C-alpha positions, -999 to +999 in steps of 0.1 A: +000-510-536+031-520-524+042-539-495+075-542-477+098-556-449+106-531-422+129-540-395+122-536-364+148-527-337+145-534-299+171-511-283+181-501-247+170-467-247+201-443-239+223-417-260+237-430-291+211-457-297+197-443-330+233-437-335+247-465-337+222-484-362+218-454-382+259-456-387+261-495-393+239-488-419+252-459-436+285-475-431+273-507-450+261-481-481+222-487-468+201-458-471+174-453-449+142-448-470+118-438-438+123-446-396+097-441-365+116-443-332+083-440-308+088-430-267+108-456-247+086-481-230+082-479-194+094-510-183+128-521-194+142-487-204+140-500-244+126-481-274+117-494-310+130-484-339+114-493-372+133-487-404+126-490-441+159-494-462+168-493-501+184-526-494+170-554-471+197-579-474+225-556-473+210-539-441+201-575-425+241-582-430+252-551-417+231-553-385+240-590-379+273-584-385+273-551-357+256-578-333+223-555-338+191-576-331+164-573-354+130-587-367+112-583-397+077-573-401+055-565-434+042-531-438+020-513-464+034-484-483+007-459-491+011-429-516-017-408-506-028-374-521-014-352-494-043-331-483-064-333-450-084-364-445-065-386-467-051-405-440-085-405-418-105-422-449-079-452-450-081-458-417-119-455-418-118-484-445-095-507-425-113-499-391-147-511-413-130-542-424-118-547-388-082-541-389-064-531-362-033-502-376-003-513-351+018-489-360+021-461-387+043-431-396+045-409-427+077-397-451+070-368-477+077-375-509+105-362-533+079-333-550+058-329-515+024-337-534+019-371-522+022-385-486+042-420-483+024-434-452+040-466-436+013-491-416+016-524-399-016-542-396-031-568-378-039-586-412-018-572-440-034-593-473-072-581-461-063-545-461-047-549-491-078-561-507-097-533-488-075-507-502-069-518-538-110-515-539-100-474-533-089-453-557-058-440-533-056-409-557-088-402-544-085-410-511 
Protein backbone atom coordinates (compact mmCIF):
# COMPACT_ATOMS: atom_id res chain seq x y z
CA UNK A 1 0.00 0.00 0.00
CA UNK A 2 1.51 3.28 -1.04
CA UNK A 3 2.29 6.14 1.25
CA UNK A 4 2.12 9.65 -0.12
CA UNK A 5 2.91 13.12 1.09
CA UNK A 6 -0.03 15.45 1.01
CA UNK A 7 0.14 19.18 1.44
CA UNK A 8 -1.87 20.81 4.21
CA UNK A 9 -2.67 24.45 3.53
CA UNK A 10 -4.42 26.65 6.06
CA UNK A 11 -6.03 29.68 4.51
CA UNK A 12 -8.46 32.34 5.57
CA UNK A 13 -11.94 31.24 4.63
CA UNK A 14 -13.07 33.69 1.99
CA UNK A 15 -14.19 33.60 -1.62
CA UNK A 16 -11.33 32.68 -3.92
CA UNK A 17 -9.15 30.81 -1.42
CA UNK A 18 -9.41 27.47 -3.25
CA UNK A 19 -9.23 29.24 -6.61
CA UNK A 20 -5.91 30.84 -5.62
CA UNK A 21 -4.28 27.56 -4.59
CA UNK A 22 -5.66 25.62 -7.56
CA UNK A 23 -4.61 28.37 -9.98
CA UNK A 24 -1.07 28.53 -8.60
CA UNK A 25 -0.71 24.78 -8.95
CA UNK A 26 -2.32 24.75 -12.39
CA UNK A 27 -0.07 27.52 -13.70
CA UNK A 28 2.93 25.51 -12.47
CA UNK A 29 1.68 22.49 -14.41
CA UNK A 30 0.90 20.50 -11.26
CA UNK A 31 -2.04 18.13 -11.44
CA UNK A 32 -4.15 17.80 -8.28
CA UNK A 33 -4.89 14.09 -7.90
CA UNK A 34 -7.16 14.44 -4.86
CA UNK A 35 -8.19 17.13 -2.41
CA UNK A 36 -10.42 17.77 0.55
CA UNK A 37 -11.55 21.14 1.86
CA UNK A 38 -13.70 20.56 4.95
CA UNK A 39 -15.80 23.22 6.58
CA UNK A 40 -14.20 26.28 8.06
CA UNK A 41 -13.11 26.30 11.66
CA UNK A 42 -15.17 28.63 13.84
CA UNK A 43 -12.30 30.42 15.56
CA UNK A 44 -10.24 32.62 13.30
CA UNK A 45 -12.20 31.91 10.13
CA UNK A 46 -9.58 29.60 8.64
CA UNK A 47 -10.03 26.42 6.69
CA UNK A 48 -7.74 23.55 5.84
CA UNK A 49 -7.12 22.27 2.36
CA UNK A 50 -5.35 18.95 1.89
CA UNK A 51 -4.06 18.11 -1.57
CA UNK A 52 -2.33 15.15 -3.15
CA UNK A 53 -0.46 16.23 -6.24
CA UNK A 54 1.27 14.50 -9.13
CA UNK A 55 4.53 16.45 -8.69
CA UNK A 56 5.26 17.25 -5.04
CA UNK A 57 8.47 19.24 -5.58
CA UNK A 58 6.98 21.41 -8.29
CA UNK A 59 3.92 22.03 -6.11
CA UNK A 60 6.02 23.04 -3.12
CA UNK A 61 8.08 25.42 -5.24
CA UNK A 62 4.97 26.99 -6.76
CA UNK A 63 3.29 27.47 -3.37
CA UNK A 64 6.46 28.98 -1.89
CA UNK A 65 6.78 31.38 -4.83
CA UNK A 66 3.16 32.46 -4.29
CA UNK A 67 3.81 32.84 -0.52
CA UNK A 68 1.18 30.25 0.30
CA UNK A 69 2.15 28.56 3.54
CA UNK A 70 1.83 24.79 3.79
CA UNK A 71 3.13 21.82 5.65
CA UNK A 72 3.68 18.26 4.58
CA UNK A 73 1.77 15.33 6.00
CA UNK A 74 2.18 11.60 5.42
CA UNK A 75 -0.92 9.73 4.28
CA UNK A 76 -1.88 6.21 3.27
CA UNK A 77 -3.36 5.62 -0.15
CA UNK A 78 -5.63 2.59 -0.30
CA UNK A 79 -7.27 1.06 -3.33
CA UNK A 80 -10.45 -0.57 -2.09
CA UNK A 81 -13.08 -2.54 -3.89
CA UNK A 82 -15.91 -0.10 -4.57
CA UNK A 83 -18.60 -1.88 -2.55
CA UNK A 84 -20.62 -1.26 0.61
CA UNK A 85 -18.67 -1.98 3.79
CA UNK A 86 -15.13 -1.87 2.38
CA UNK A 87 -14.14 1.33 4.18
CA UNK A 88 -15.83 0.17 7.39
CA UNK A 89 -13.71 -2.97 7.42
CA UNK A 90 -10.48 -0.98 7.02
CA UNK A 91 -11.56 1.44 9.75
CA UNK A 92 -12.39 -1.49 12.04
CA UNK A 93 -8.90 -2.99 11.59
CA UNK A 94 -7.33 0.36 12.43
CA UNK A 95 -9.59 0.79 15.46
CA UNK A 96 -8.66 -2.65 16.79
CA UNK A 97 -4.98 -1.68 16.49
CA UNK A 98 -5.58 1.58 18.39
CA UNK A 99 -4.86 3.75 15.35
CA UNK A 100 -6.82 6.98 15.04
CA UNK A 101 -7.93 8.22 11.63
CA UNK A 102 -7.41 11.98 11.73
CA UNK A 103 -8.49 12.72 8.17
CA UNK A 104 -9.89 10.73 5.30
CA UNK A 105 -11.27 11.33 1.85
CA UNK A 106 -11.94 9.42 -1.33
CA UNK A 107 -11.38 9.92 -5.01
CA UNK A 108 -12.70 7.57 -7.68
CA UNK A 109 -10.40 5.35 -9.67
CA UNK A 110 -10.26 5.92 -13.39
CA UNK A 111 -12.49 2.99 -14.21
CA UNK A 112 -14.78 3.43 -11.21
CA UNK A 113 -14.51 -0.12 -9.89
CA UNK A 114 -12.11 0.87 -7.14
CA UNK A 115 -12.30 3.54 -4.48
CA UNK A 116 -9.03 5.35 -3.85
CA UNK A 117 -9.03 6.33 -0.18
CA UNK A 118 -6.53 8.74 1.37
CA UNK A 119 -6.15 8.42 5.15
CA UNK A 120 -4.08 10.41 7.61
CA UNK A 121 -3.59 8.30 10.72
CA UNK A 122 -1.96 8.60 14.13
CA UNK A 123 0.68 5.94 13.33
CA UNK A 124 1.38 5.46 9.63
CA UNK A 125 3.91 2.64 10.01
CA UNK A 126 1.68 0.64 12.36
CA UNK A 127 -1.29 1.17 10.02
CA UNK A 128 0.77 -0.15 7.12
CA UNK A 129 1.70 -3.22 9.14
CA UNK A 130 -1.92 -3.83 10.20
CA UNK A 131 -3.36 -3.39 6.71
CA UNK A 132 -0.54 -5.23 4.95
CA UNK A 133 -1.78 -8.40 6.60
CA UNK A 134 -5.21 -7.85 5.05
CA UNK A 135 -5.98 -8.39 1.43
CA UNK A 136 -7.39 -5.03 0.41
CA UNK A 137 -8.97 -6.69 -2.61
CA UNK A 138 -11.09 -8.66 -0.16
CA UNK A 139 -11.84 -5.76 2.17
